[in-house]
C-alpha positions as CSV (number, residue, x, y, z in Angstrom):
1,X,59.8,113.1,-123.6
2,X,62.7,111.2,-125.2
3,X,65.9,110.6,-123.1
4,X,68.0,113.2,-124.8
5,X,65.4,115.9,-124.3
6,X,64.8,114.9,-120.7
7,X,68.6,115.0,-119.9
8,X,68.7,118.5,-121.3
9,X,65.7,119.6,-119.3
10,X,67.3,118.3,-116.1
11,X,70.0,121.0,-116.5
12,X,68.0,123.3,-114.3
13,X,67.1,123.9,-110.6
14,X,65.6,120.7,-109.1
15,X,63.3,121.8,-106.2
16,X,63.5,119.1,-103.6
17,X,60.1,119.7,-102.0
18,X,59.4,119.6,-98.2
19,X,56.7,117.3,-96.9
20,X,54.2,119.2,-94.7
21,X,53.3,117.5,-91.4
22,X,50.5,117.9,-88.9
23,X,51.2,118.4,-85.2
24,X,51.0,114.7,-84.7
25,X,53.6,114.3,-87.5
26,X,51.2,112.7,-89.9
27,X,51.5,113.9,-93.5
28,X,49.5,117.1,-94.2
29,X,48.2,116.6,-97.7
30,X,46.5,120.0,-98.2
31,X,49.6,122.0,-97.2
32,X,52.0,119.8,-99.2
33,X,49.9,120.4,-102.3
34,X,49.6,124.1,-101.6
35,X,53.4,124.3,-101.3
36,X,53.9,122.6,-104.7
37,X,51.6,125.1,-106.2
38,X,53.7,127.9,-104.6
39,X,56.9,126.5,-106.2
40,X,55.2,126.3,-109.6
41,X,54.0,129.9,-109.3
42,X,57.5,130.9,-108.4
43,X,58.9,129.7,-111.7
44,X,60.2,126.2,-110.7
45,X,60.5,123.9,-113.6
46,X,61.5,120.6,-111.8
47,X,60.0,119.3,-108.6
48,X,61.5,116.4,-106.7
49,X,59.0,114.9,-104.2
50,X,60.2,112.2,-101.8
51,X,63.8,113.6,-101.7
52,X,65.9,114.0,-98.6
53,X,64.6,117.5,-98.0
54,X,61.2,115.8,-98.1
55,X,62.3,113.5,-95.3
56,X,62.2,110.4,-97.5
57,X,63.8,108.1,-95.0
58,X,61.6,109.3,-92.1
59,X,58.5,108.4,-94.1
60,X,57.0,105.0,-94.8
61,X,56.8,103.6,-98.3
62,X,53.1,104.3,-98.4
63,X,53.6,107.9,-97.2
64,X,56.2,108.5,-99.8
65,X,53.9,107.1,-102.4
66,X,51.3,109.6,-101.3
67,X,53.8,112.5,-101.4
68,X,54.8,111.5,-105.0
69,X,51.1,111.3,-106.0
70,X,50.3,114.8,-104.6
71,X,53.3,116.5,-106.3
72,X,52.7,114.7,-109.6
73,X,49.0,115.6,-109.7
74,X,49.8,119.3,-108.9
75,X,52.7,119.6,-111.3
76,X,51.6,117.5,-114.2
77,X,51.9,119.5,-117.4
78,X,53.5,122.4,-115.6
79,X,56.9,121.1,-114.5
80,X,59.0,118.0,-114.7
81,X,58.4,115.6,-111.8
82,X,61.4,113.5,-110.7
83,X,60.1,111.2,-107.9
84,X,62.5,109.9,-105.2
85,X,62.5,106.1,-104.8
86,X,64.6,103.8,-102.6
87,X,64.7,101.2,-99.8
88,X,64.8,97.6,-101.1
89,X,64.7,96.9,-104.8
90,X,61.1,95.8,-104.4
91,X,60.1,98.9,-102.5
92,X,61.9,101.2,-104.9
93,X,60.4,99.5,-107.9
94,X,56.9,99.8,-106.3
95,X,57.4,103.5,-105.8
96,X,58.8,103.9,-109.3
97,X,55.8,102.2,-110.9
98,X,53.4,104.3,-108.8
99,X,55.2,107.5,-109.9
100,X,55.0,106.4,-113.5
101,X,51.3,105.6,-113.2
102,X,50.7,109.1,-111.8
103,X,52.5,110.7,-114.8
104,X,56.0,111.5,-113.3
105,X,58.7,112.2,-115.9
106,X,61.5,110.4,-114.1
107,X,62.5,108.7,-110.9
108,X,65.5,109.5,-108.7
109,X,67.1,106.4,-107.1
110,X,68.3,107.4,-103.6
111,X,71.8,106.5,-102.5
112,X,71.5,103.0,-100.9
113,X,71.8,103.2,-97.1
114,X,73.1,99.6,-96.8
115,X,76.6,99.6,-95.2
116,X,77.8,96.7,-97.4
117,X,77.6,98.1,-101.0
118,X,79.5,96.0,-103.5
119,X,80.2,97.4,-107.0
120,X,78.5,94.5,-108.7
121,X,75.5,94.8,-106.3
122,X,75.2,98.5,-106.8
123,X,74.9,98.0,-110.6
124,X,72.3,95.3,-110.2
125,X,70.4,97.5,-107.8
126,X,70.2,100.4,-110.2
127,X,69.4,98.3,-113.2
128,X,66.7,96.3,-111.5
129,X,64.9,99.5,-110.6
130,X,65.4,101.1,-114.0
131,X,63.9,98.0,-115.6
132,X,60.7,98.4,-113.5
133,X,59.7,101.6,-115.4
134,X,59.7,103.1,-118.9
135,X,60.3,106.7,-117.7
136,X,63.6,108.5,-117.1
137,X,66.0,107.5,-114.3
138,X,68.3,109.7,-112.2
139,X,70.9,108.2,-109.9
140,X,71.6,109.9,-106.6
141,X,75.3,109.4,-105.6
142,X,76.5,110.5,-102.2
143,X,79.2,107.9,-101.6
144,X,82.8,109.2,-102.5
145,X,83.8,105.5,-103.0
146,X,81.6,105.3,-106.1
147,X,83.8,105.4,-109.2
148,X,83.0,105.9,-112.9
149,X,83.5,102.2,-113.4
150,X,80.8,101.4,-110.8
151,X,78.3,103.7,-112.5
152,X,79.1,102.5,-116.0
153,X,76.6,99.6,-116.2
154,X,73.7,101.9,-115.1
155,X,74.8,104.8,-117.3
156,X,74.7,102.4,-120.3
157,X,70.9,101.9,-119.7
158,X,68.9,103.9,-122.2
159,X,66.6,105.3,-119.5
160,X,69.2,106.6,-117.2
161,X,69.3,110.3,-118.0
162,X,71.0,112.0,-115.0
163,X,73.2,111.7,-112.0
164,X,72.6,113.8,-108.9
165,X,76.2,113.9,-107.6
166,X,76.5,114.9,-104.0
167,X,80.2,114.5,-103.3
168,X,81.8,117.9,-102.6
169,X,85.1,117.1,-104.4
170,X,85.5,119.0,-107.7
171,X,88.2,116.6,-108.9
172,X,85.9,113.7,-108.4
173,X,83.1,115.6,-110.2
174,X,85.5,116.3,-113.1
175,X,86.5,112.7,-113.3
176,X,82.9,111.6,-113.5
177,X,81.9,114.2,-116.1
178,X,85.0,113.4,-118.2
179,X,84.2,109.7,-118.1
180,X,80.6,110.3,-119.2
181,X,80.2,113.6,-121.0
182,X,76.7,114.8,-121.2
183,X,76.7,115.4,-124.9
184,X,77.9,111.9,-125.7
185,X,75.9,109.9,-123.1
186,X,72.6,111.8,-122.8
187,X,73.2,112.2,-119.1
188,X,72.7,115.4,-117.1
189,X,75.2,115.9,-114.3
190,X,73.4,117.6,-111.4
191,X,75.1,119.2,-108.4
192,X,73.5,117.4,-105.5
193,X,74.7,119.8,-102.8
194,X,72.8,122.9,-103.8
195,X,73.7,126.6,-104.4
196,X,77.0,126.9,-102.6
197,X,78.6,124.1,-104.5
198,X,76.8,124.7,-107.8
199,X,79.5,127.2,-109.2
200,X,82.3,124.7,-108.5
201,X,80.4,121.8,-110.0
202,X,79.5,124.0,-113.0
203,X,83.2,124.4,-113.8
204,X,83.5,120.6,-113.9
205,X,80.5,120.1,-116.2
206,X,77.4,119.9,-114.0
207,X,74.7,122.0,-115.6
208,X,72.0,121.8,-113.0
209,X,71.7,121.7,-109.2
210,X,69.3,120.6,-106.5
211,X,67.9,123.0,-104.0
212,X,66.2,123.0,-100.6
213,X,66.5,126.8,-100.2
214,X,64.1,127.0,-103.2
215,X,61.3,126.0,-100.8
216,X,61.7,129.3,-99.1
217,X,62.7,131.7,-101.9
218,X,62.4,130.2,-105.4
219,X,63.6,133.5,-107.0
220,X,67.0,133.3,-105.3
221,X,67.7,129.7,-106.4
222,X,66.7,130.6,-110.0
223,X,68.8,133.7,-109.9
224,X,71.9,131.6,-109.2
225,X,71.1,129.4,-112.2
226,X,70.7,132.5,-114.3
227,X,74.0,133.9,-113.2
228,X,75.7,130.5,-114.0
229,X,74.2,130.3,-117.4
230,X,75.2,133.8,-118.2
231,X,78.8,133.2,-117.0
232,X,78.5,136.4,-114.9
233,X,81.2,135.9,-112.3
234,X,80.3,139.0,-110.3
235,X,76.6,138.0,-110.1
236,X,77.6,134.4,-109.1
237,X,79.8,135.8,-106.4
238,X,77.0,138.1,-105.1
239,X,74.4,135.3,-105.1
240,X,76.8,132.9,-103.4
241,X,77.6,135.4,-100.6
242,X,73.9,136.1,-100.2
243,X,72.9,132.5,-99.8
244,X,75.9,131.2,-97.9
245,X,74.7,132.1,-94.3
246,X,71.5,130.1,-94.9
247,X,73.3,127.1,-96.2
248,X,75.9,127.3,-93.4
249,X,73.0,127.2,-90.9
250,X,71.6,124.2,-92.6
251,X,75.0,122.5,-92.4
252,X,75.2,122.7,-88.6
253,X,75.2,119.4,-86.6
254,X,76.7,117.5,-89.5
255,X,73.8,118.7,-91.7
256,X,71.3,117.8,-89.0
257,X,69.7,121.2,-89.5
258,X,69.2,120.6,-93.2
259,X,65.4,120.2,-93.2
260,X,64.6,122.0,-90.0
261,X,66.1,125.3,-91.1
262,X,64.1,125.2,-94.3
263,X,60.9,124.5,-92.4
264,X,61.7,127.1,-89.8
265,X,62.3,129.7,-92.5
266,X,59.1,128.8,-94.3
267,X,57.2,129.4,-91.0
268,X,58.9,132.7,-90.5
269,X,57.9,133.7,-94.0
270,X,54.3,133.0,-93.3
271,X,54.0,129.6,-94.9
272,X,54.3,127.0,-92.1
273,X,54.6,123.4,-93.0
274,X,54.9,121.8,-89.6
275,X,57.6,120.1,-87.7
276,X,60.2,117.4,-88.7
277,X,60.3,113.8,-87.9
278,X,63.2,112.1,-85.9
279,X,66.0,111.5,-86.4
280,X,65.9,115.1,-87.6
281,X,65.0,117.6,-84.9
282,X,63.7,121.1,-84.7
283,X,66.1,124.0,-85.2
284,X,67.3,125.2,-81.8
285,X,66.1,128.5,-80.5
286,X,69.6,129.8,-80.4
287,X,69.6,129.9,-84.2
288,X,66.4,131.9,-84.6
289,X,68.0,135.4,-84.6
290,X,70.5,134.4,-87.3
291,X,67.7,132.9,-89.5
292,X,65.5,135.9,-89.1
293,X,68.4,138.2,-90.0
294,X,69.0,136.1,-93.2
295,X,65.4,136.3,-94.3
296,X,65.3,140.0,-93.6
297,X,68.4,140.4,-95.8
298,X,66.6,138.5,-98.5
299,X,63.4,140.5,-98.2
300,X,61.5,137.3,-97.8
301,X,59.6,138.3,-94.7
302,X,58.6,141.6,-96.3
303,X,57.5,139.7,-99.5
304,X,55.3,137.4,-97.4
305,X,53.7,140.4,-95.6
306,X,53.0,142.2,-98.8
307,X,51.3,139.1,-100.3
């Protein structure tokens, strides 16, 4: 797929897939593969293995490579695969090449976790990883200190086709999209903070969004995208209100619940994928009634029982 077509295809729901774990917290390959198939059957068109919802930083490089391989093998020819890569330049490049060799359509370069990020160093980091492959590249930006000027060198690279922007500041989003409009730069602006922020990012020019909720209920994430594309304000408001309690629960403990609530919901819906690895922790028992009520309101438990 050429860069322009890939950028357009990224204007969709990016399903950041969970990583299933055995009771001893080793990676459960069979369940991880089965879950990717569930997403594809649910209509998902982009899968993102080795993302933060997939516990990227709690897995080793080799484990993330396995996760990318599983998802790519299951989704090849059925959906776009955007593989998460990160750590050092060498590790990220290794993961990127492995993803390319398996047939992934693009890589997503995680926000660097180094506390001493310099504008020039960030540009070199992105470019070195982009040069390691011949497939598309998506930048994942979570740092509000990152400016358009800091992204400019990477966005000039012909293989950089998207930015997953995860700073909940609509003015900053607008500044970014105005500096690098999609139609001029062949870059997709993707809301990196899921369904609750997607409508606000949409007004600023982001035409896709990532989702962790999609692991539980693909139809609900896709319905939000449909409402946004249709410009149906009433439908957007209804969907936003429906999904907000779940996202609020994930946001507890400074987003410490982010993955554990998704995995707990999947277990309640009859599709358990195991526990989470530290520094994430299991959802507390005190939150179970609220989560069960949310799933009941969605009809997810009933859907699972019927299936």
